[in-house]
N, C-alpha and C positions, 0 to 999 in steps of 0.2 A: 338126455343131459341134464344135468342140476346145475342151477346154477355156481360157479368156482367162484365167484366174488361176492361177496356182501357188502352193505351198505359200509360198515365201519374199514373194508379193507378198500373200498372204493374211497373214501374220505382220506385217508394214508395215503395213498397214489395223487390222491391231486392236490393235495396239500402243499408239496413242495412249486407247485406252478401256480399256488396263491399264495404262499410265505410271500416273496415279493414286494407284493401288495397288502401286507399287510395292515396298511393304515390307512387302505382304503375300506376295509375289513371295520377296524377299530372307531371308524366314523361312522358303516352303517349301524353299527352295534349301536353307538351312541341313541343316535337316531333311534332305532327301535327301542329302546328302554323308553325314551322319553314320549313316543308315537302309543305303546303300550301304558302306559300311565293316561293319558290322553284318550286312549278308548273307553276308559273306565269313568270318562266325567258322563254322559251321556245317561247311565244308569244312576247316581248320584245326584246329578239336576231333576232327573224325574220324581225321583224319591221324594226329596227336597220339595219341590214345587209340587207337588201331590198332596203331602202334609201340609202344608201352606197353607195351601188353598183351602182344604178340607177344614182346618183350624180355623181361619175366616168366616165358612161357612158357617161354621158349628157356633161360634158367635154370633153368626148375622149379621157379620161385616160382608160389604160385595168389594167392585171395584174401585169406589174410591178410595180403600185402604188397600186395597193391593196392587193397587202399579209398581211399588216399591220391588215387589215379587218377578211381574212379567218381566222389569228393566236389567233386573239382576240375571236372570233366566239366559235370556238374548243377550246380556254381554256373556256370558259365561259360556253358551252355545255356541254364539258368533266368532267369539276370540278362540276356542274350539277349533271349529273347520278351520280357521286361517290357519292355526300356530300345524292342523292337521294338514294341510293342503302344502306348506312346507317343507313339512315330515317327508311326504309322501312324495314330495317331487326330487329329493335330495338323498333317499333310499332307491327309487329309479335311478336318481342320474348315475351315483356314486358305482350302484349296482351294477346297471349295464357298462360301467367304462371297467370294472374287475370283468363283467363278463367278454369285453369286444378282448382285452390285457392278455385274458388267462389262454382263451380261442386263439391268440397269436402264438404265443408260446408253445402251446399245444400240439400248434401244425408245424411249429419253426422246428418242434424237437423232433415230431415223428419223421417231419424230411431229413432234418439230419441223420436220423437213426436209420434208415432203412437203406439210405446214401451207402452206408458201412457192410451191407447186408452181401452175401456172395452170390451171384447172378441163378442158383438155383432157386433159391428161395422165390425169384419172378417168375420161374420158369414151371412151377408147382401148379396141378391144375386149382388147385384151392387158392391159388393169392395172383388168378388173370386183372389183367387192365381196373377193370369194369368194379368186381370185386372189390379187389382194394380199394379203389375210390368212392365205392360206397360205405366202406366201414372205417376209412379216414372223414369222411362228410357228416356221416352220422355220429358218428362216437366224436367228432367234434361238438357238432352241434348238445348232440345227447349232456357231455360231462359239464358243459358252459354253462348248459340252462340248470343242470345241477346243481352249480356253483349260484344263479342268480335264482332258483328256489328256494335253497339253503336259504342266504343272506335279505332276500327280496320279501319273500312268501312267507316261508315255515319259523323263523326266529318271531318277526313282527308278531303271525297269529299265534303260535305256543307263547310269546313270553305276555300277551293281552290275555289268552286263555290263564294262564299259571296266576297274574295277577289277579284277575276276575272269580276265578274260582278260591280263591283266598279269601276272597271280600267278601264270597255266600259261604264259607266256613265260619269267617269270624262273626258275620252278622247272625248268622243258626248255623248247627251243624247239618241237623239232619236235613234240608233243603241242600247245603253243600254235598252230602253223602251220597243223594239221588244223582244230583249234577256229574258226581266222581265213580257211580256206578254207570254212567251212560258211555265213559271213552270207553273202558275197555272192550264192551260190546262191538262196536264201531270199530275199536283195531283191529279182533278177531274176524270180523267181517271181512276187513280190507285185507288183511291179511292171506285167507282163505280163497278171497278174490286174485288175488296176486299168485296164488300158489294155483289155481286152477289156469289161468292165462300166461301164465312161463313158456309152456314149452309151446305153446301156440303163437307167442311173441317171435320167439328164435325160430318157427316156421315160418311168420312173414317177413321177418329178415332174410330170411335165406328167399325169400321169392324175389322179393325187393333184390337181392344182389344180381339173382336171373335174371329177372326184368333188364334190371341196369347193365345186363354185361351183353344179354341179346340185344338191346338197343347200338349198344358198340358196336357189336359186331356186323351188325345192317351198315350202321354206318361207312365202318371199315372196307363191307362186302357188296355195297351198293351195285357199281358197275360188272359185277360178275352176276348178284342176283338177277339184273333187269338184262343182261346179254343172254342167260338161261329163261325170261320170263317166268320167275321162281316167286314173282310177288306175292304170290297166291298162301305157295307154302310158308315163307317168312311171317307173314302174316299172322297163318294160323298157329304157328309155332308161339305168337307173342298172344295170341288169342288163349290158347289152351295156358298160357305162361300165367295171363291175367283175370282167369278164371279160377284157378287156383290161389292165387291171390287174395281174390274175393270170395269166396268160400270160408276160406280163413278168416279175414275180416269178420265175416258175416259172426260166425261163430265167436270170437273173440267180443262182437257189439253184445251179443246175446246172451251171452254170459255175463256180461258189465252191467247190462239193464237189470239183470237179475238179482244182480247184488247190490244194484245201484237203488235197487226199490227196495231191499230190507233196509238197507243203510237209514233210507230218509223217513222209514216207518219207525223204526228206531229212536231217532229225533226228535219226531214228533210225538212221539211216546214220550220221553225227556221232557219236553214243553206241556204234554198234558198233566204229567205228575208235578210239576214242580211249580202251576198254576192250582191243582186240587190241594198243594202241601201247603202255598202260603197263603189261601184262603182261609183253611182251616187254622193256622196261629193265628191271622186278624181276626177271625170269630170268636176263638178263644181266648183275643183280647192279649197273648204274647208279641204279635207289633202289629205296626201300624198300616193304613189302607196303600200308602205308597211304597211299601217293601214288595208287594204284590209284583207292581211293575218293574222296580228295584230287582227284583231276582231274576224274571223275565228276560231283561235286557243283559244282564249279567251272564245267564244262561246262554244266552245268543251269542256272547264274546266266548265262552266257551264252546260251542258249538259251532263256532265259525270257522275250524281247523277244523273241525271232523267234517263239514260239507265239503272243505275244500279240501280233503285229505285222500280222497279218490282222487283225483283229478291231479291232483300230486303225488299220489302214489304209483299211480300209471308213469308219469313221465320219468318217474324215479327208476321201475322198476326198467321200463324203455332205456335208462341211462343205463342201468346195472347190466343187459344183455349187449347194446353194442359196445359198455368199455372192456367186454370181455376180447370183443375182435379187437378193438382198439390197442388195446392196452399187450394182447396175445401180438399184434403186428410190433407194438411202442417197445416191449422186453423180450423181443425174440433173439436172444443176447448168443442162441448158439449157432447163427446164422450172419452174426458179424461174419466180416472175411477175413482171415486170417493172412497175417503178416511175420515177413520175419525185421531182423532188423539190420543185414547187413548192405553193406552199400559197398560194393566192388568200384575200385579205381576206375576204371575201364572195363564195361561190359561188350565183349567182341561178339557175343551169341554162338557158342559152341553147347549147342544143344546135347543132353543123351539123355533117350529115355530106355529105362533095363523092368523089365518084363510089368509093364505099365496094365493097368486094368480100370476099365471105367464104366459106370452104370448110370445112368441118370434117375432123377427123381421118384421120375414111372416105371424104374423096371428095369426099363431098355438097355443090353449090354452094348456099349455104344465102342469101346475098344479093347478088343482081345489082346494081352498079351505083346503089347509092341516093344520091341527092341531096334531103338535105332540111333544114330547120331547125325546133327545137323554142322555142317562143317562150319567155320567163322568165315565171312569174306566170300562166302560161298554163294552160288541160286540152287536152293530145294524146291525141287517142284512136287507134288501130293500128285498122282492123278489115279478114279477110281469113279466108277457111277454115282452117281449119287446115294445118301444115304450108305455110301463105304466109311464115314468116319475122319474124312479128312477136315473139315470146320469144326468138329469137336477136337480136335488133335492139336490143333491151335488154337483153340480156347483154353487149354490144360496150360500151354505153355505163357497163354497170356495171365495165367491164376487167374481165368474166371471160373473154372470150376479146379476141383481138386480130386486126387486117383485116389479110387476105393484101395490099392494097392501096387506096388511098385516104386522106383526111383524117377524121380524127374530132374537133374542138375545144366544148369549151364554154367560158362568156362568150369568145371569142377566143383562148382558150389551145389548143394543142394537148394531147388528153386521155394522151398517151404522158409529159406533162412534167408532167403534176398526179401528188402523193403518192398513189397508189393508197389509205393506209389513210386518207388526209382524206378526200377523195373519198367513198370510203364511209363515213363519218361523216356527210357530207350527204347522202346518199340513205337512204330507206326504201323497202323492197320488198317485198312483198305479193306474190306468189304462191298460184297457185288450190289447191298442197296444202303447207301449210308445215309446214317440219319440228319438233316438239315433243321438246325433250332431255327424258331420264328425270331426275327430280325435281321438284319441288313446281309447282303453278300460280304462286306469286308468283317462284319462282327463274327459271322461262319468263320472263313477262314482263318481270323483271328485265334479263333478257338485251338488252331494247332500251336499256337505261342501267342498266351496274352497279352504280350509289352512290345507285339509286333506292331513298326511302323509303317506308315502306309507304304513307302518304297518297297517293306519286302512284304507285305499284300501280295501288290502287284505283281512284281519278282515270282512271287510263288503261284499268282495266276497264270503268268506268261508260260512258264514250266509246266502246266496242266492243259495250256492251249485254252482257255476257254478269256484271256482277258480280252482280246479282240470282239465277243458280245460282249461283255460287258460294258464297254466304253459307249456299246450301239444304245444302251438302254438309255433312254428318259435320265434317271435319276444314276447311272453310272454304278459302283461301290455302294450308294444309298439305297438300292433298290432292294425292297423284301425277297430274301434269299427263296420264298415258297412260292414265288412265282413263277419262277424259273421251272425248266421242264428237268425231266427225268435224268436226263443223260448232260444236262446243265448241271442236274444239283447232283451229279457224281462227279465231274470235271470240280466241281467244288470243294468237294470231300479230298479227292485227289489232292488238290495245291493246298490241304488244311495238313495233309501230311507231307508235301514238301517242306511248310513252314515251319512244322514241328523240326524235320531235318533229321531223324533218329538211325540209329548205327545198327538198328537191327531194322527190318521191314518187313510184314506179313500181310500178303497180297490174297486174300479171297474173289475168286473172280472179279477183279477189277475191271475189266473192259466189258463184262457183257451186258450192262445198260445201252452202251454205244455203238455208234452206227461205224461203219465199216472208215471215214476218214477218220473220224475221232479217237477211235480206235490206235489207227495209226499213228495219230499224233502222241497221243497217251503214250501208245508202245516204248517210241524216241523218247519221252519226259521220261517214264522208266526206268528204259534201258541205262541214262543217264544216272538215274539217284541210286541203281542198285552196286555201282562199282564203289569198291571199296567198304562194301555193307554186307552180312548176312539177310539173305532173304529166303523167303519162303514163301513160295506160288498155289496155288491151288486156280488151274486156268482149261478151259476148253479149247484153249487158242494153239494151234498146233505149231505156232512160232513160239509161244510163251517157253511153251514145254522143250521144244529142242533148244532153245538157249540157253536152260538148265544145266548145270554143274554136275547135278546128280538125281534121283528119281528113286521115287519110292510110293509103289505101285499098291494101292488099298482094296480089299474087297471084305462087305461084313465085316468090316471093323478089324480087320488080318491086317498083317501087310503079307503080300502075295508075293512079291517080288521088289526085287531092289536094284540099281546100278546105273549107268550111262545111257544115253539113248542106245545107241548103235549097240551095243550090247543086252541093251533088255528087248530090244525093237528081235534081234537075233533067236529069242529063246523061244519064239511062237510059241508067247504063253499070252497071259491078261493083258500086257501093256502092248501086245502087236492088234488083239482086236478093237482095243479103245482106240489106240494110233490109226487103224485102217480104219473106222467108222468114223472119226474125226474127216479123216482125208476124203472119204465117199460123201458124206453130208456137207461137203466142201465143192463135190463135183469136179476134183482135182483133175481127173479125165478130161474135161471139155474145157477148163481153163487153161491146163498145158495146152493144148491144141490151137486157141486161142491166140494163145502169144504165138506158139508156134508160125500159126496163118498171118498173124502181125510182121512178125520178123521175114516173110518170104515175099510177102507183100511189099516191105521195103527194101528188100534186096534185088 
């Protein structure tokens, strides 16, 4: 795969992020120009010192006549070093400030951008959490380093080099020409080195992403790994990734060392030629002896960027490679979540699906020719085995995904024409495992309504049957929500939904992670909030299914049966099989017998 971003394109992409801080760039450029001029002082001073001392000695004069020379060069060199220290301090200070500010803007822009992307973007294999994190971190690091390199390293070095080369040409055309001829040879070698390393660097990037994703996977799966005693297997997987990474790194280093050696050789050839040529002109009487050191020091200023070029070019090349992934995320405009503009005054929640087909990004055919109606202010149950497509269907109704074909409407309006944010403001979603954010219990519940008062938060917690447990905690509602158990966190998520108080509710196994008593408590709360709302529920709870006004039975992405509970059960089909299996799993016969014996005992 070839590099799709060249250096000029990269600077055009970075420019909007640097533009707000052009004053920092301007200050840095002024300091750069002053520093470039100051860098030539050593050569000029040394030439003056050598020629002046040589003249004194040829006239038979010594130290007593040369004090003014020593004082002059001391003052010039010390003054130059003081000035240079201040310039370097300013360059680094303003350059680092520029880097930090650009880094902040790059990070914020990509966060704001991918928050607008469709859910499908995050479910793609190439966009796993660890990989995205690596691309974003390394992309920002590389790009901001590039800004720093350009304004703090490349500009000072090359400005100094151009001035030094001009002075060499002004003093002697042939010496300047020798210095100039060395530069393109070095550039050519550096360019060839970058070409050789390009693919290996991408492999290195991919290897780092896989390593990062692997470590993240271990952390997330540590309980399962330990319970199955699979520590060695996971360690071996990481070792294999690490070996591939090391092999790639060694190949990269091997090529780098070879080209670095050639470039060093070319540079030293240049120094030798400068010394020989200037010595020839001195002997020919065409220049003073001080000009030998003058040209050697000026050539040192010319070759300084050349010596740093391979390191700088490596970092630029890294930035270009990582920028491909970074800007691919930042500029994935085709992934932006679609939204309509309509905001109907009242959303009742009458969903109609006609011939809906849906494929996941990996090609899985999740929904097949779905035709159904969700009646407003009614409870609709979705029943089916795992993988039947129930949760996918809810995701389409919430506009997390778009169907490949078919039409979904709400209250007679095409779902695609409804403003997405407005739609979701009217939908409450409770999943089997709800996300709890870093923060307090109060903050997590308030996520359902950002301007909620503390009284409203407490009322929502009471409805979710979690208030009594919260007030027993040492810090009450200020307790870190991540410290709660899984069941408690689920109730926090349900409290969040109570606080939102939407007219449409999607419940996807809302009580799956709760114990029996908590489930019964939550059921009463859910029964309360269901009244007068459109409710779609996915559940393996018999009581939740029986309570539904209408039920759709799904199998392998299709609707195979639908109707009211008793009608469906009498059909002797999929619904009956699932319902009977649920009843058997609860050991209904034994439960009934227990109640019968209890009644007999009391009678």
